[in-house]
N, C-alpha and C positions, 0 to 999 in steps of 0.2 A: 446317499444326496447326491443332487445333480454338481456336476464339477465345470458350473457356470462362472469363471472367476477368468481374470486377465492376467495374461502371465507375471505381469508387473508385481501381484501379489502375491508370488511364492520367489524363492530363488535361492542360493548359494548364500553360503556368511560372508561376509567380505575377508579378501584377503590383503594381506600387510600392503601388497603394493600401491590396489586400489587408496589404503588410508593415507599412504603417503602423497599420493596424486592429490587428494582431500590437503594436506596440510599445504601442499606445494601452491596447490590452489588460491587457499583462502594468506599466503602471504600473496601471490598476485596480488588480489583483489585490495589490497590493503597497497599495495602500491600504487596500483591505478589509482585506489580513491588520493593518493597523496601527488600524483601527477595527472589530471581531468584529462591531458591528450590522448591517454595510453589505452588501445581497445585490444582486445582479442580479436586473435584474426580467424576465417574463417574454419583453417586448419585446426584451429588453438581451440576453435571451438566442438570439430569432431571427434575430439580426445575426451572433450567434457562431457560429449554426449555417451559416449562408449562407460565413461567413470559413471556416470550417474546409471546407467541401465547395470552395470555389474552390482552398485549400493543397494539399486531396488532388489533383482535378483537374491543380492544377501541381507535384506528385510531391514534395510536403514533405510525408510522410507523420507522419515522427517531431515536428516541428512541429507540424502540426494534430492531432494525439493528445495533446497535452502543453496543448495550449490546449483543447482543450474540455476536457479533467479539470477544469482548472485553474478554468475558468467553471462548471460542475458544481458543482464545491466553494462554490463561491460564489454560487448559486442557492441559490432557494428557490420555492415554488409553483408549478412547473413542470407543464404540460397532459401528457395520457395521450403526444401524437404525441411532444412536447418530453423526455418523459424515453426514449421509444421510441427518437427517431433519436440521442441519447448512447447508448444500446447498440446500437443499429447501428452505428454507424462504429468503436464499438471492436470488435466481431463480426470487423466487415472486415478492421481493422486486422491483430488476430490473426489471422484466417484465410487471407487475401491476403498480406499483409507478412508476419509473421513464422510464418505456417506453423504455430503454435501450436491445435490442434485439440482440448486439452483447454480453455484458457481461452476459445476462442470459442465451445464447448459450452455452458460457465456465462452465455456473454454470450445465448446463445441459449434455455435457462431463463431467462435473465432477463424478454427479451421476452415470452416466453410467458404468465408469472406476471405480466404485467402485466395480462390479458386476465383479469380473476378473476369477473365477474358477466356476466349475459347481456346486460345492459345494453353493455357493452365489447363483448364478443362480436358482438355483431349491428350495434354500431355503429360499427366499425373491422375491417371485415370482410378488406379488400385485408390490412391489419398483421399482423392476426392469423392467416390464411392463412400470409401470408413466415414468421413466426416457426417453422411448423414444416417448411418449407420450407428454411430457414435449419440449421434443428438437425439434418431429414434430411442435409443434406451434408454436415457433420462426419460424423456417422455412417456415412455411405455411403465418406467417403474412409479411416475407419477399419475399413473391410471388416467393419460390422457393417451386414451388408445386410435383413434383417430390420427391423430396429429403422427403419434408413432409408427403408424401403417404406411401412411404418405410417406415420411424419411424413409420409411424401407424400403417402400417402391421404388421412389427415387436412388437411391444407388443399384437397385435391381436393373435399371433403364440405363442407367452408367453403363452397368458392367454388360448390357444385352449390345450396347448401339456401339462398344469397344471392345467387343467380343474377348474382354478381361473375364478369364471364370475365375477367378482369384477373387474380384469382388462378388460374383454369382455366390460362388462357394457362401460366404460372407451372410448371403441374404437367406440362403439356404438352411444355414446356423441357425441364424434368429428364427426364422419359421419353424425351425423342426423347438427349438426353446419353446416359441407361445403355442405351439399343439400338443408340446408335453403336458403346459401347464394346465390348458386346455382339457385335459385327457384325453385326448386323440393319440394314446401310444403307438397306432401303428400309424398312421399320416405324421406322427415324429420320427418314426425311424426313415420312411423313408425321404422325408426330409434329410435327417440325417448322412442316409446311407448317398443322395445327393450333393451332400457339401462335400464328403468324404471324396469323392470321381472327382467333386470338380476343382477342390484343392492341392490336384497333384499337379495343377499349373502353376503353383504360385511358388515364390522364391525359396531352394533348400535351403533356407532358415532355421534356426532352430525353432521361431515363433512359429512354423507351418509345421514344424516335427510335432508340435506339443498341442498344436490345433487338431494334427490326425490322431494322436492317441486319444484326445477327450472327446471326437465323435465316435471313434470305434466305443468307448465305452457308452457314450450314452445311448449310441446302438442298444448294448445291452440293458443296460435300465429300461429302455420304452420295453422291450420284450421282454423283462421281467414283472412289470406292470399291468400284462396281459397273459401272465404265468404261461408262457413260452420260452421252461425253464431250460432247457437243452440251446436253443438258439445266445439265452441274454448269457449261458457258459462260455458257449463258440467266442461271441463278441469281446467278454472280460479276457479271455484268454488271450484272444486274439492280440488285443491291449495289449498285454502284461509282454507279449513274444515281443511286439510291436516297440514297443520301450526294452525289453534286452538287446535286440538289433541294432540300437543304437546309442548304445551306453557309453563305448569305447568314443565314438564318435563326438559325445557331448558328455565326456567323464568330467569336462568343468564345468557341467551344470548337475554333476550328483544329488543333489540336495533337492532340485528340482524333477527331478526324476524322480527321487525317492514321496514324493509330496505326490507325485503322481500315482504311484503306485498302491501307494495309502490311500487312497480317494477308490482306486479300484477293489482294492481288498475292502476296504466295508460294504461295497457294493454286491459284491461276488458273495461276502456273507448274509444276504440280505435271502436270494437264491440256497443256500445252505441252511439260513432259519427256516423258509417254507419249504424245504423239504426235510425238517425236524432233526437235522444232523448240526447238534449243536456243539458239540465239540470242534470240526470242522471250522462252525463258525465263530466259535469263540476263539480260536489261534487265527484267525483272517482279522478280527477286529484289535484284536490285540495287538497285529503289528501293523495294523491302521492307525490303532492311536498311538500306539508308541512313534511312530512317525513324524504325524499330524500336532502333537501335541508338545514339539520343540520350536524354542523361537524362532520368530520370523517363517512357520510354515503356514497350515491349514490349519489355527486351531478352531475353526468354525466343524470343518467336517470331523476333527478330533471329537466335538464335542458330539455330535448325531453318530458316531463311531462307539461312543460311551455309550450314549441313550438304546443305543440296539442293543449293544452288552448289557444293557442291564436288564433290559427286553428277552434275553436270554439267561439270565439270573432268575430271573421272577419267571418263566415256564419251566427251569429247570424246578423251583420253588427251595432256592438258593434264599432265603431272606437275609443273610448276613451278607455275602457277596453283593446282593440288591443292594440294601443300603449305606456302604461302605460308598460304592460307583456311586450312587445321589446324591449323599457328601460333598463329592469330589467335584460333581455335576453344579450345585448347588455356588458354592464358591466361584465359579465360572460365569455365574451371570452377572458379576460383579462387571464382568469387560464383553463377555457376550450377549447380545440382547435380543439372538433369533425368537420372534414371538413361537414362533411351530417347536422350538424344542424346549422351551417354557412350560409349553403345553404339554408336550408329551413328556417332561419330568414331573407336575404334577400327579399325571395319570398312571405312571409308574406308581409315584408316593404313595395313592391312594390306596392302590393295589397292594403295597408293602406292609400296609396301615390294617388292610382288612388280613393278611395272611399273620398279624398279630394280633388279630381279634381286636381291632379298637375302632370301628364301624363309626363313631361320632368325629373324631378325629378323619378318619378319610372320606367322610362324606367332603369336612370342606376342601381339600385339595381337588375332592372330583369337582367340585362347582366349579374350583379355580378352571380348572383343565373343562369342562362344560364352556364356561366363556371366553374362553381363550380360542378355545375351535369354534362358536361364533363369529366371534371377532374376526376370526380370518378365513372361516368363509363367508363372509358381509362381502369379506376384502377382495374375493377372489370373484364373487357374485358377478362383478362387472365382467371380468373377463371371460370366464366361463360361459358366458348368458350371450357374448357375440360374436355376430357371424362374420367371421376372419373371411371365407370365401366369399361374401357376398361382397364386401368392401373390398378387398381384392380388384373384385369385377368388375365396383366402380370407377375406381382407381383406373383399371386398365381401359375402358370406355371411355374416362376422363384424355387416357393417353389417346387411343383412337383419333377420340373428337379433333384433340390439339392439334396432332399428326394432318388430320384430313382439312384443318382450317390452313393450316402452313401449307399444304400443299396445295390447296384452292385459292393462298394466295402467290406462290409459287405459281400458280398456272395464271395469274394474271398478269402477275409480270411477265413470261413470255410469252402469253397474247398480244400483249403492250409490244413487246420485242420485234412482236412477227410484222406486227403494223409498220412498226416503224422499218424492220428490214424492205417489206413490200414498197413502202416509197421511196426506199432511200434504193431497190431496184429499178422502180423504173422513171427513177431518173438518169440513174448509171444507162440504161437501156438506151434511151433519148440520149445522154451523150454521146455513147457509143454508135450510134445511127449517126449524129451529125460530124463528129470524128472520122468516122468509116468514111464519107464525104469525101473529108480536106485529106485521106490517107493517099487518096488516089495518086494525089500530084506529088504525096511527100512517098510514094512509092515508087512513082518514077525518078524523083529526084533523087533517093535511095540507090538506085538502081543506077545511076550514071556514078553516085558518089565512091559505090561499092566496086566498078570495073579500075575508075581513078585509081583506088586504095590498091585494085591486085593488079593492076600496071606498076604502080610505084612496087611494090611488094614483090614483083617478076627484078627490078630492075636492083632494087636491096641485093636480091638473091645473086645476082650476076658481079653487083657490087664486093658484096662479101667473098664471093669463089674469087676473085680476081685479087682481093686483096690476101686470101690464103696464097693464091701461086705464088702474088709479091713477095710475104713474108717468106715462103717455101725458099724463092730465089733469093731473096738479102740474104737466107742463112747459108745457100748455095754458094753466094759469091764471096759472103765471109770468111768462109772455111777455106776459100781455093786462093781467097788475096792472103787468110793467114800463115797458110801451108804454103805458099809461095814465098811470102814473105820467111819465113820460120829459115830458111836454109842458108840465103845470103847474108840474113840478122846475125845465122849463128857462126856462120863463118868468120865476120866482123868481128862476133866478139873473141872469135877465137885468136883469129892475125894479130887483133888487141893486145893480148896475153902473153902473145910470144911477142910479141912489138916492147912489151914492157920490161922485157928482160934486157934489152940490149943497154947500150949506151945512149941516150940521149940527155936534152939538159933538162931543167927542172920544169921550163915553161912546158917542152914538147912531152913532157911524160906527164904533167899537168891534165894538157889535151886526149890524150893517148885515152889516161881513167877515166875521163869524160867520152870518151866514145866508147870505153868498155862499160862503163856504167850505163848511160844510153843504149847501147843494146842490148845487154842482160836485162833491162825494165822493160824494151819492147817484146823480149823473147820472153817472159815473163805472163806481159799483155797478150802475149798473140795464143799462148796456152789458153788464157782463161776462155779467151774468144769461142776457141777450139772446143772447150770444155762446154762452154755455155749452149753452142748450137749445137751441140752433140746430145748436151740431157735431153733440151727440146724437142730431140725428132727421133732417140734412139730409144728401146725397149728395155725395160729392165731384166738383167739376168739372175734372179732368184733363188736362194738358197737358204738351208739351215744354218745360221751363224750363233755360234756364241759369245752373248753380247760381253761377258768378261773381258776374253781373252783379245773381241777386237779395241778395245776400249785401250788395254795395255800396249799391244803393240804400238796403239796411232801415241799414244803418250810419250813411249819411248824413244821413239822415231824423232819428238820433236824437244825431247830435254836437252840436247846439245844445242840448237838453236835457242831455247829458253836459255841457260849458262854462258850463254855470248853476251845478254845483258843481265848476268847475274842472279836470273828468276827462279824460283821453284816450282814447277808444278807436284799438286795434289791429287791424291786419286782416291775414289770412296768407291769401292766396289758391292754386290750383290755377296751377300752369302750365300749363295750356292748357287751353281752355273744354269744358265739360262740361253737356251737355244732363238732365234727369230729368223722366219723366213724374210729375210730381205737378202739388197744385194752388198756384198760383203763390199766392192770396191765403190761405190757408190755413198754410202754411209759412211767408209773411213775416209772420204772424200771430205763430209759436211764436218765431220768433229777435228779433221785435220785442219780448215779452215777457221773453223770455230777457235780453236787454240793458237793459233797462227797469228788469228786480230788479237786476242788476248796481250799476247807478247808484243806483239805490233803497237799496241795500243794502252801499254802498261809501262812506269818506267824499269828504268834498272833496281832492282832486287825486290822487286815488287813482289807477292806468291799470286798464284793461279792454280784455284780449286776447279777439280773436277768431278762429278759426281753421277752416281745409275740408282736409280729407283724403282722400285719396281708394282704398281698397281692392281686394282681388279682387272682392267680389259688393257693396260698399255704399262708400256715402258716411257721413263722419261729421265735425260740424261741432259746436263745445264755444267755451261762451262764460263765459270764467275772470274773477274779478275779485278785490280784496285787501280783500273786505269782512266785516264781521264772522261768520260763518260760519253752519251750521246745527248746536244743539247736537244732541247723538245723542240725547237723549228725543224730539226732535221729527221725525228722518230720516222715521220711517216714514208719519209723515201728510201730508208737504208735497207729494203727489198729489193728497189727498183736498179733494171740494167743500165750501167752506163749515170747511174744515177750522181748529182750534184752535193750529194753527202757523202763523200771520199773523203778522207785528211789523211796527210800522211801521221807517220807512228810518232813516239815520242823523241825518236830518234834520226827522224828523216825519213823513215822507211815509206816505200812509194805505196801507194793506193789507188785500184783503175775502178771501184766501186761494181766488180762482177760478182767477189768470193759469193756474198749473201742472198744474189738474184739465183747464180746455182743451188745453194743450201735450200731455197724455199723450193725451186721446183723439182728434186732428188728428196725432201721429205712428203711432198704433195702427192707425188707418184706412187711410194711410199703408203698412202692415204692416211697420213700421219700430220702434226703440223707445230709452226714452229713459230717464237714468239720474242720477245725479249724485258726486262726491267732495267732504267738505267739510269743516272744522276752525274751530275760531273763534279760532287762530293765525293761519291761512295762506288764510280765504278761500275761495270754493264756483267750482267747475268746473263745469257743467251742461254734458251728450254728449248727442245724437239723431245716429242713423243712418237712414239712406234705402235702402231697395233699389237699384242700379244699373240 
C-alpha cells in the first residue's frame, strides 16, 4: 500500500536520555508553577523540540505532545520558527494520530497566520509553502477538493516565485498522490520522479532522506499498478539500496529505516504475487509484517501485508494458514479501522468458507465485502471524476489575471509618476534657464574670487617654503650654538672638578660645586638639543636587530644608575629570539630614555618593570614605574619639544623636556607608535610598538 505518512508516525524507541530529559522537564514545569515569573528561554525550547522529535520517533506520541504543550505554556519570546514547529507538531499529532481533521485544520491556519508580513513570507518560503500544503491535505481528506487544490497551488506559486525547489518538491509529491488515487498511474510516476529531482534542493537532513526513499518506492508502486514489472522491481530495489547506503549516517534512526524497508518489502511482494512467485512473496511479506507489527511502527501497513499474505495462502489453497492469519487480522480491527482492509478481509473470509464448502456462511461475508466496496467506491467517485487538469488550468488563469491586474496597477502608478516627473522636469528646465542668466554674473564674480584664491595660494606656498627654510636654519643655528658651547662648558666642568680637589673654604667649595653641577646640566641640555635636531634631519641606519639582546643591554647599563636610588629593574623578555629591521642606536636611545625617566621620577627603593610582547603584526615594549605620575593637565604636552610639562625628579634631578620628544620622532620614523598610561597614585607606564 502507499507510504503516504508523516515521518512523525514512525520512529525509534525512546532512549534513556530522552526519558531523563522528560523527567527533568516535569521538574522544571513544577518549579515554574511555583514561580510564575520563571520561563523557558529560547535556547531551552530548542532542546524541548529535539526531545519531542525523539519521543515521536520512539512512538511516544501522547507523552511528546503533552511535554511540548507544557513547555510552550511556560515559554516566552519564541521566534517564528519555534512557534511554527510547535503548531506543526500539534498538526501532525491531530492529523496522523488522532485523525481529528477539524483540529488539524485549525493548526494549519495558525501556521499560515504566522506569515503576516512580506518579510516573513519571503524569508521563510519553505515553511510558508508547507503551511498551504498541510491545509490542503486536511481539506483533501474532507473531500473539499477544490479548496484543497487551491491551497496546493498557492504552495506551488510560493515555490515558483522564490525559486524554492524544496517547496515545489512538496507540490509534485501531493500531485503524484492525487494522480495515483485517481488511477492515473503513469502520470503519478512522472510527478513522483519530478518531486525526487526537486527534493535534491532540500536540506540534507533525515526528513529529506526519508522523503526521497518514499518517492522512489512510490514510483515503483505506480509502475506496478500498470504491470510494468521490470520498472517496478528496479525502483523498489533502488529504494532499498538508497536506505542501505544511508544506514550508517542515520544509525540512530534504525527503527525508522526498518519501517521503510518493511513497507517496500510489502510492495515488492505484490510484484512476485503477480508473477505467481509465491515463495518469494511469502518471505518478503513475513519480513514486512515482523517489522511493522512492532509497537510504534506502521501497524496499518503490517495489516495490509497480512492481507496480502492471506491472499497468497488462498491462491495456494492453504486453508488452515489462511484462517489463522484472518483470525489475527480480525483482532486488529479493534484498533485499526481502515475500511478497505475490512473489505478485503470479508472477501478472503468468504473465499475460505467456499473452500470449506460453506456457501451459506460465505455469502454473508461476500455481501459485507460488496457493501464495503460500494461505500469505498462511492467515497472515491468524486475524486476520480474530478478533472484536476482543468482545475489547475483555472487556477493558473486566475493567477495570470491577478498578475495582469497587478501589472495594470503598476503601469498606472508608473504613468502617474511619469506625469509628475515631466511636470517637475519642465519646472527644473525653467529654473535652470533663469539661473543660467543669473549665473553669468556669478561666473565673472567667481572668476575674480578664483584668481584671488590662486594668488593667496601662491603667497601661502612661498610662506611655507620660507617657514621650512627658517626651521632648517633654526636647527642649524641650534646645532652650531650647541656645538660651540659644548667645548667651553665642558672645559668649565672639567676645571671645576679639578679645582674641587684643592684646599678651599666651604663657601668656595659650595660655589665650585654649583658651577660644576650647572656645567654638567648645561652639557646634558646641549647633548639633548643636538640629539633632537639630528633626529629630525638624519635618516635611519636600519639593520636586523635581535630585540631581546637590545633590551638586555639597555637594562644592564642602567642597573647601576637605578642602584644609586636603591631601585630594581625587572626585565621580561620574549620566549624565543626575534629580529626586527630597526636602527639599533635609535631604539636603544628610546629604551634608555624611558628607563632613565622611570628612575628619575620614581622614589628610592621603587621597582621598575620592562616588558616586551609580540603580537600578530607588531612588537610592543613597555616601561612601568611606581613614581609620581603625570597630572592630567600635563598629559597633552609630554611629547612636545621644550614642553612646560618638565618637572624635577624625586631627588631633584634636572629635566629639560626634550627626551620624550626625541623618542616620538624616532618611533614615528620606524612607522611605530608611542603612548602612555599614568595617574598620580599608581605611576606611569610608557609603551611603544614596532612593526614586525
